[in-house]
Each structure stands twice: as structure tokens, then as C-alpha cells.
DSSP file (Angstrom, degrees, kcal/mol; ACC not computed):
  #  RESIDUE AA STRUCTURE BP1 BP2  ACC     N-H-->O    O-->H-N    N-H-->O    O-->H-N    TCO  KAPPA ALPHA  PHI   PSI    X-CA   Y-CA   Z-CA
    1    1 A M     >        0   0    0      0, 0.0     4,-2.5     0, 0.0     3,-0.4   0.000 360.0 360.0 360.0 -43.7  -38.4  -25.4   49.7
    2    2 A Q  H  >  +     0   0    0     65,-0.3     4,-3.0     1,-0.3     5,-0.4   0.934 360.0  56.1 -60.5 -37.8  -37.6  -21.8   50.9
    3    3 A D  H  > S+     0   0    0      1,-0.2     4,-2.6     2,-0.2    -1,-0.3   0.872 107.1  46.6 -54.2 -39.2  -34.2  -23.1   51.8
    4    4 A A  H  > S+     0   0    0     -3,-0.4     4,-0.9     2,-0.2    -1,-0.2   0.922 114.3  48.3 -68.6 -44.7  -33.6  -24.3   48.3
    5    5 A A  H  < S+     0   0    0     -4,-2.5     3,-0.3     1,-0.2    -2,-0.2   0.883 122.1  35.3 -63.2 -38.5  -35.0  -20.9   46.9
    6    6 A L  H >< S+     0   0    0     -4,-3.0     3,-2.2    -5,-0.3    -2,-0.2   0.803 102.0  75.2 -89.4 -28.6  -32.7  -18.9   49.3
    7    7 A G  H 3< S+     0   0    0     -4,-2.6    -1,-0.2    -5,-0.4    -2,-0.2   0.825  88.0  62.3 -55.3 -32.1  -29.7  -21.4   49.2
    8    8 A M  T >< S+     0   0    0     -4,-0.9     3,-1.0    -3,-0.3    -1,-0.3   0.758  87.0  95.0 -69.5 -20.2  -28.8  -20.1   45.7
    9    9 A I  T <  S+     0   0    0     -3,-2.2    23,-0.1     1,-0.2    22,-0.1  -0.544  96.2   2.4 -72.2 130.3  -28.2  -16.7   47.4
   10   10 A G  T 3  S+     0   0    0     -2,-0.3    -1,-0.2     1,-0.2    18,-0.1   0.686  80.4 169.6  79.7  18.0  -24.7  -16.0   48.3
   11   11 A A    <   -     0   0    0     -3,-1.0     2,-0.3     1,-0.1    -1,-0.2  -0.378  20.0-149.8 -65.9 149.3  -22.9  -19.2   47.0
   12   12 A T        -     0   0    0      2,-0.1     2,-0.4     0, 0.0    -1,-0.1  -0.888   8.1-141.2-124.8 156.1  -19.3  -19.0   47.1
   13   13 A V  S    S-     0   0    0     -2,-0.3     2,-0.0     0, 0.0     0, 0.0  -0.900  72.4 -14.0-110.2 141.0  -16.5  -20.5   45.0
   14   14 A G  S    S-     0   0    0     -2,-0.4     2,-0.2     1,-0.1    -2,-0.1  -0.303  77.4-153.7  60.0-146.0  -13.3  -21.6   46.6
   15   15 A G        -     0   0    0     -3,-0.0     3,-0.1     5,-0.0     2,-0.1  -0.806  11.8-121.5 156.2 163.3  -12.8  -20.4   50.1
   16   16 A G        -     0   0    0      1,-0.4    -2,-0.0    -2,-0.2     0, 0.0   0.046  60.1 -37.0-103.1-145.6  -10.2  -19.6   52.8
   17   17 A G     >  -     0   0    0     -2,-0.1     4,-2.6     1,-0.1    -1,-0.4   0.028  69.8 -86.4 -73.2-178.0   -9.8  -21.1   56.3
   18   18 A D  H  > S+     0   0    0      1,-0.2     4,-1.9     2,-0.2     5,-0.1   0.835 126.2  55.3 -61.3 -37.5  -12.4  -22.1   58.7
   19   19 A G  H  > S+     0   0    0      2,-0.2     4,-2.4     1,-0.2    -1,-0.2   0.925 109.1  48.5 -56.2 -48.9  -12.8  -18.5   60.1
   20   20 A E  H  > S+     0   0    0      1,-0.2     4,-2.8     2,-0.2     5,-0.2   0.922 111.0  49.6 -64.9 -48.1  -13.4  -17.2   56.7
   21   21 A A  H  X S+     0   0    0     -4,-2.6     4,-2.4     1,-0.2    -1,-0.2   0.882 109.0  53.1 -61.4 -34.9  -16.0  -19.8   55.9
   22   22 A A  H  X S+     0   0    0     -4,-1.9     4,-2.3     2,-0.2    -2,-0.2   0.924 110.0  47.5 -66.0 -47.9  -17.8  -19.2   59.2
   23   23 A V  H  X S+     0   0    0     -4,-2.4     4,-2.7     2,-0.2     5,-0.2   0.937 111.7  48.8 -57.4 -50.3  -18.0  -15.5   58.4
   24   24 A V  H  X S+     0   0    0     -4,-2.8     4,-2.7     1,-0.2    -2,-0.2   0.890 111.0  52.5 -56.6 -42.1  -19.2  -16.1   54.9
   25   25 A A  H  X S+     0   0    0     -4,-2.4     4,-2.5    -5,-0.2    -1,-0.2   0.945 110.5  47.9 -60.6 -47.5  -21.9  -18.6   56.3
   26   26 A E  H  X S+     0   0    0     -4,-2.3     4,-2.3     2,-0.2    -2,-0.2   0.883 111.2  48.6 -64.7 -41.2  -23.0  -16.0   58.7
   27   27 A Q  H  X S+     0   0    0     -4,-2.7     4,-2.3     2,-0.2    -1,-0.2   0.929 111.9  51.0 -59.5 -48.3  -23.3  -13.3   56.0
   28   28 A N  H  X S+     0   0    0     -4,-2.7     4,-2.7     1,-0.2    -2,-0.2   0.922 110.7  48.5 -62.5 -42.4  -25.2  -15.7   53.8
   29   29 A R  H  X S+     0   0    0     -4,-2.5     4,-2.0     1,-0.2    -1,-0.2   0.882 111.5  49.2 -66.8 -34.8  -27.6  -16.5   56.7
   30   30 A Q  H  X S+     0   0    0     -4,-2.3     4,-1.5     2,-0.2    53,-0.4   0.848 110.8  50.6 -72.2 -29.8  -28.1  -12.8   57.4
   31   31 A M  H  X S+     0   0    0     -4,-2.3     4,-2.5     2,-0.2    -2,-0.2   0.883 108.8  51.7 -63.1 -43.3  -28.8  -12.2   53.7
   32   32 A K  H  X S+     0   0    0     -4,-2.7     4,-3.0     1,-0.2    -2,-0.2   0.903 107.8  53.3 -59.8 -38.0  -31.3  -14.9   53.7
   33   33 A G  H  X S+     0   0    0     -4,-2.0     4,-1.3     2,-0.2    -1,-0.2   0.881 108.4  48.1 -60.8 -44.5  -32.9  -13.3   56.6
   34   34 A E  H  X S+     0   0    0     -4,-1.5     4,-0.7     2,-0.2    -1,-0.2   0.913 114.0  47.7 -67.6 -41.2  -33.2   -9.9   54.8
   35   35 A I  H >< S+     0   0    0     -4,-2.5     3,-1.3     1,-0.2    -2,-0.2   0.958 111.0  51.7 -61.1 -52.0  -34.7  -11.7   51.7
   36   36 A A  H 3< S+     0   0    0     -4,-3.0    -1,-0.2     1,-0.3    -2,-0.2   0.767 113.9  43.5 -63.1 -25.0  -37.2  -13.7   54.0
   37   37 A T  H 3< S+     0   0    0     -4,-1.3    -1,-0.3    -3,-0.2    -2,-0.2   0.483  84.0 119.4 -99.9   0.9  -38.4  -10.5   55.6
   38   38 A H  S X< S-     0   0    0     -3,-1.3     3,-1.6    -4,-0.7     4,-0.3  -0.401  72.2-123.8 -60.7 135.3  -38.7   -8.4   52.5
   39   39 A P  T 3  S+     0   0    0      0, 0.0     3,-0.2     0, 0.0     4,-0.2   0.656 110.4  47.9 -55.8 -20.2  -42.3   -7.2   51.9
   40   40 A M  T 3> S+     0   0    0      1,-0.2     4,-1.9     2,-0.1     5,-0.1   0.301  81.1 100.3-104.2  10.2  -42.4   -8.8   48.5
   41   41 A Y  H <> S+     0   0    0     -3,-1.6     4,-2.6     1,-0.2     5,-0.2   0.875  77.3  57.2 -63.8 -36.3  -41.0  -12.2   49.6
   42   42 A D  H  > S+     0   0    0     -4,-0.3     4,-2.3    -3,-0.2    -1,-0.2   0.875 106.5  49.0 -64.1 -37.5  -44.4  -13.8   49.7
   43   43 A Q  H  > S+     0   0    0      2,-0.2     4,-2.3    -4,-0.2    -1,-0.2   0.909 109.8  51.9 -68.4 -36.4  -45.0  -12.9   46.1
   44   44 A L  H  X S+     0   0    0     -4,-1.9     4,-2.8     1,-0.2    -2,-0.2   0.957 112.1  45.4 -63.9 -48.0  -41.7  -14.3   45.1
   45   45 A L  H  X S+     0   0    0     -4,-2.6     4,-2.6     1,-0.2     5,-0.3   0.913 111.0  52.4 -66.8 -39.4  -42.4  -17.6   46.8
   46   46 A A  H  X S+     0   0    0     -4,-2.3     4,-2.4    -5,-0.2    -1,-0.2   0.922 110.9  48.2 -53.4 -46.0  -45.8  -17.9   45.4
   47   47 A A  H  X S+     0   0    0     -4,-2.3     4,-2.3     2,-0.2     5,-0.2   0.935 113.1  48.4 -63.7 -47.6  -44.4  -17.3   41.9
   48   48 A H  H  X S+     0   0    0     -4,-2.8     4,-2.0     1,-0.2    -2,-0.2   0.924 112.7  46.8 -59.4 -46.2  -41.7  -20.0   42.5
   49   49 A V  H  X S+     0   0    0     -4,-2.6     4,-3.1     1,-0.2    -1,-0.2   0.884 110.1  54.5 -64.7 -39.3  -44.2  -22.6   43.9
   50   50 A A  H  X S+     0   0    0     -4,-2.4     4,-1.8    -5,-0.3    -1,-0.2   0.943 109.7  46.8 -59.9 -43.6  -46.6  -21.9   41.0
   51   51 A C  H  X S+     0   0    0     -4,-2.3     4,-1.6     2,-0.2    -2,-0.2   0.860 109.5  53.1 -62.9 -35.9  -43.7  -22.6   38.6
   52   52 A L  H  X S+     0   0    0     -4,-2.0     4,-1.1    -5,-0.2    -1,-0.2   0.938 107.5  52.8 -67.0 -42.8  -42.8  -25.8   40.5
   53   53 A R  H  < S+     0   0    0     -4,-3.1     3,-0.2     1,-0.2    -2,-0.2   0.867 108.3  51.2 -63.3 -33.0  -46.5  -27.0   40.2
   54   54 A V  H  < S+     0   0    0     -4,-1.8    -1,-0.2    -5,-0.2    -2,-0.2   0.885 116.9  37.7 -64.1 -38.3  -46.5  -26.5   36.5
   55   55 A A  H  < S+     0   0    0     -4,-1.6    -2,-0.2    -5,-0.1    -1,-0.2   0.451  99.8  90.9-100.5  -1.4  -43.4  -28.5   35.9
   56   56 A T  S  < S-     0   0    0     -4,-1.1     5,-0.1    -3,-0.2    -4,-0.0  -0.769  81.4-109.9-100.2 135.6  -43.9  -31.3   38.6
   57   57 A P    >   -     0   0    0      0, 0.0     3,-2.3     0, 0.0     4,-0.4  -0.314  31.4-114.9 -58.8 147.4  -45.5  -34.5   37.8
   58   58 A I  G >  S+     0   0    0      1,-0.3     3,-1.6     2,-0.2    -2,-0.0   0.859 114.6  58.4 -57.9 -39.0  -49.0  -34.8   39.5
   59   59 A D  G 3  S+     0   0    0      1,-0.3    -1,-0.3     2,-0.1     4,-0.1   0.643 106.1  50.0 -65.5 -15.9  -47.7  -37.6   41.8
   60   60 A Q  G X> S+     0   0    0     -3,-2.3     4,-0.9     1,-0.1     3,-0.8   0.426  81.7  92.3-101.7   5.1  -45.0  -35.4   43.2
   61   61 A L  H <> S+     0   0    0     -3,-1.6     4,-2.0    -4,-0.4     5,-0.2   0.825  77.3  63.4 -60.6 -35.0  -47.2  -32.4   44.1
   62   62 A P  H 3> S+     0   0    0      0, 0.0     4,-2.2     0, 0.0    -1,-0.2   0.846  97.9  58.6 -61.5 -31.4  -47.8  -33.7   47.6
   63   63 A I  H <> S+     0   0    0     -3,-0.8     4,-2.4     2,-0.2     5,-0.2   0.945 106.5  47.1 -66.0 -47.8  -44.0  -33.3   48.2
   64   64 A I  H  X S+     0   0    0     -4,-0.9     4,-1.8     1,-0.2    -1,-0.2   0.889 112.5  49.6 -57.1 -40.7  -44.2  -29.6   47.3
   65   65 A E  H  X S+     0   0    0     -4,-2.0     4,-2.0     2,-0.2    -1,-0.2   0.870 111.3  47.9 -63.4 -39.9  -47.2  -29.1   49.6
   66   66 A A  H  X S+     0   0    0     -4,-2.2     4,-1.3     1,-0.2    -2,-0.2   0.904 113.0  49.0 -69.0 -43.3  -45.4  -30.9   52.5
   67   67 A Q  H  < S+     0   0    0     -4,-2.4     4,-0.3     1,-0.2   -65,-0.3   0.867 111.9  48.9 -70.5 -35.0  -42.3  -28.8   52.0
   68   68 A L  H >< S+     0   0    0     -4,-1.8     3,-0.7    -5,-0.2     4,-0.3   0.869 107.1  55.6 -67.9 -41.8  -44.4  -25.5   51.8
   69   69 A S  H 3< S+     0   0    0     -4,-2.0     3,-0.4     1,-0.2    -1,-0.2   0.801 111.6  43.4 -63.9 -28.0  -46.2  -26.5   55.0
   70   70 A H  T >X S+     0   0    0     -4,-1.3     4,-0.9     1,-0.2     3,-0.6   0.427  91.2  88.6 -91.8  -1.3  -42.9  -26.8   56.9
   71   71 A S  H <>  +     0   0    0     -3,-0.7     4,-2.5    -4,-0.3    -1,-0.2   0.670  69.6  71.5 -74.2 -16.4  -41.4  -23.7   55.4
   72   72 A H  H 3> S+     0   0    0     -3,-0.4     4,-1.9    -4,-0.3    -1,-0.2   0.883  96.3  53.7 -73.2 -32.9  -42.8  -21.3   58.1
   73   73 A H  H <> S+     0   0    0     -3,-0.6     4,-1.9     2,-0.2    -1,-0.2   0.924 112.3  45.0 -56.1 -51.7  -40.3  -22.7   60.7
   74   74 A L  H  X S+     0   0    0     -4,-0.9     4,-2.6     1,-0.2     5,-0.2   0.931 109.6  53.7 -56.5 -51.2  -37.4  -22.0   58.2
   75   75 A L  H  X S+     0   0    0     -4,-2.5     4,-2.6     1,-0.2    -1,-0.2   0.842 108.9  49.3 -62.5 -39.0  -38.7  -18.6   57.4
   76   76 A R  H  X S+     0   0    0     -4,-1.9     4,-1.8     2,-0.2    -1,-0.2   0.893 109.5  54.3 -65.5 -37.3  -38.7  -17.7   61.2
   77   77 A S  H  < S+     0   0    0     -4,-1.9     4,-0.4     2,-0.2    -2,-0.2   0.930 113.4  39.7 -66.8 -46.4  -35.2  -19.0   61.6
   78   78 A Y  H >< S+     0   0    0     -4,-2.6     3,-1.9     1,-0.2     4,-0.4   0.929 110.5  57.9 -66.7 -41.1  -33.9  -16.8   58.9
   79   79 A A  H >< S+     0   0    0     -4,-2.6     3,-1.2     1,-0.3    -1,-0.2   0.818  97.4  62.7 -57.3 -33.4  -35.9  -13.9   59.8
   80   80 A S  T 3< S+     0   0    0     -4,-1.8    -1,-0.3     1,-0.3    -2,-0.2   0.649 103.3  51.6 -61.3 -19.5  -34.3  -13.9   63.3
   81   81 A T  T <  S+     0   0    0     -3,-1.9    -1,-0.3    -4,-0.4    -2,-0.2   0.471  77.3 120.5-102.2  -4.9  -30.9  -13.3   61.7
   82   82 A A    <   +     0   0    0     -3,-1.2   -51,-0.1    -4,-0.4   -52,-0.1  -0.399  30.9 171.1 -60.5 126.2  -32.0  -10.4   59.7
   83   83 A V        -     0   0    0    -53,-0.4    -1,-0.2    -2,-0.2   -52,-0.1   0.509  50.7 -90.7-121.4  -2.9  -29.8   -7.3   60.7
   84   84 A G        -     0   0    0    -54,-0.2     2,-0.2     2,-0.0   -50,-0.0   0.478  32.6-121.2  96.7 121.8  -30.7   -4.7   58.1
   85   85 A F        -     0   0    0      1,-0.1     2,-0.1     2,-0.1    -3,-0.0  -0.517  32.7-101.6 -91.6 156.9  -29.1   -4.0   54.8
   86   86 A S     >  -     0   0    0     -2,-0.2     4,-3.1     1,-0.1     5,-0.3  -0.391  42.0 -99.3 -75.7 167.5  -27.7   -0.7   53.8
   87   87 A H  H  > S+     0   0    0      1,-0.2     4,-2.5     2,-0.2     5,-0.2   0.902 125.7  49.6 -55.7 -41.4  -29.9    1.6   51.5
   88   88 A H  H  > S+     0   0    0      1,-0.2     4,-2.3     2,-0.2    -1,-0.2   0.965 113.5  43.1 -64.2 -51.5  -27.8    0.5   48.5
   89   89 A D  H  > S+     0   0    0      1,-0.2     4,-2.7     2,-0.2    -2,-0.2   0.908 113.2  52.9 -60.0 -41.3  -28.1   -3.3   49.3
   90   90 A R  H  X S+     0   0    0     -4,-3.1     4,-2.8     1,-0.2    -1,-0.2   0.915 109.2  51.4 -61.8 -43.7  -31.9   -2.8   50.1
   91   91 A Q  H  X S+     0   0    0     -4,-2.5     4,-2.2    -5,-0.3    -1,-0.2   0.938 109.3  48.7 -58.5 -49.1  -32.2   -1.1   46.6
   92   92 A E  H  X S+     0   0    0     -4,-2.3     4,-2.2     1,-0.2     3,-0.2   0.962 113.6  47.1 -54.2 -53.2  -30.5   -4.1   44.9
   93   93 A L  H  X S+     0   0    0     -4,-2.7     4,-2.6     1,-0.2    -1,-0.2   0.894 110.7  51.8 -56.7 -42.0  -32.8   -6.5   46.8
   94   94 A D  H  X S+     0   0    0     -4,-2.8     4,-1.1     1,-0.2    -1,-0.2   0.892 110.8  48.1 -64.7 -38.6  -35.9   -4.4   45.9
   95   95 A N  H  X S+     0   0    0     -4,-2.2     4,-1.1    -3,-0.2    -1,-0.2   0.849 111.6  51.5 -71.9 -35.4  -34.8   -4.5   42.2
   96   96 A L  H >< S+     0   0    0     -4,-2.2     3,-0.7     1,-0.2    -2,-0.2   0.960 110.9  45.7 -64.5 -51.2  -34.3   -8.3   42.3
   97   97 A L  H 3< S+     0   0    0     -4,-2.6    -1,-0.2     1,-0.3    -2,-0.2   0.666 106.7  59.1 -76.6 -14.1  -37.6   -9.1   43.8
   98   98 A V  H 3<        0   0    0     -4,-1.1    -1,-0.3     1,-0.2    -2,-0.2   0.827 360.0 360.0 -79.6 -30.0  -39.5   -6.8   41.4
   99   99 A R    <<        0   0    0     -4,-1.1    -1,-0.2    -3,-0.7    -2,-0.2   0.547 360.0 360.0 -65.6 360.0  -38.3   -8.6   38.3
């Protein structure tokens, strides 16, 4: 589930060669790591899951719970790639997560 929430970040259109695609993929992974380690990420995830619960049929709720219970492994994976944003990028991320 976190992957779905984070997967929208850094999507690209078009593309160059394999080398460029690898660089973009690594940058996206690092950005996901920065988001996943942000102090407000837990609040963002909780709000996202709350929205999903409202819009999901009752018989599908166990799927959300299962994905959420497995999300800690994915979170650790992304957090291990966080390299630190510049001050400007961090401010943009702060602004995004506050909204």
C-alpha cells in the first residue's frame, strides 16, 4: 500500500536509454526514501488508509489491513535509500505533507 502511495511520486513520461532509466529509477527510490523517513509520513499514511477504508466495500477491508501489516518491510527498504534532500527540496516536501 505504501508502494502505491509512494509510486505516484516521480513518475516519468517518455524516457531515454537504459542508463537514463536506471538513474531516474534510483532518484525515484531515493525520493521515496526521503518521503518514507519524513516525520509527518505516518500522519500521511494514516489519512490515506482512513480514506481507503471509507471508500472500500466491507468485504475488501481485510486486503487493506493485510497490505498495511506488510508495509513495514517496504518502508525499511525505502528508508535505507534516503540520502538527504537539499534545504529547498525538503521545504517542498514539508509543504506537500502539511496539505
